[in-house]
Phi, psi and omega in degrees: 000119181263144178247138178271133178269106179272161178303326180294318180295317180296317179298317179296320179296318179299315180298320179295317179294322179294321178295319178295320179297319178299318180296317179294319178300320179296319180294321178297317179299318179296318181295320178296320179295321178293325179294324180280355179090000180272154176286136179292134178246154183298139179294140182289116179281144178297133182285133180265354183117157180265148178275137178267145178260156182246141180286162179297323179295321178296317178297322180295317179297317181295317180297317180296319178296321179293319177299321179296318178297317180296320179297318179294324180292321179285338179094004179218140179262079180272145174289172180304140183292137175252141181280133177271147179295147181289135181281147180243148180273129181284158178300324179293320178294320179296318179297321179296320179294316179298316180297318180295321179294318179298319180295315181298315181292324177297318178295321181293317179294321179296321180291328181274348179079025180263162177295161186303305177203151181286323183294326182289331183278341180281148176282146180294155178294158180296319181296320180294319179294323180292323180293319182294326181287331184283000000 
């Protein structure tokens, strides 16, 4: 099976060999430093540039500008969304829902000609009957 060497493959191979050469050069430098009695120091990596930091005021200005752009995009200039408290169901409301469901299921069972409920036709457990008697 023959493989064709395309320019991409050759370029990748060259980059790999150069990286290996750099690694070997660093190891040679460390070994020479050890031979001279000096402590090996990390090889100086080429500097890519320093990262600049942004002030809090700058971040705030950028955030406000982005919010303004989003508001214009949406077509409405709404202020930041505030969360509304979660609503809770009152016991009376819950009881009304339970009663409506029981009524609905009773009507459905009556229409189907089935007994009212399976639980009502069963005899209570012995333990339950003993507790009620005590």
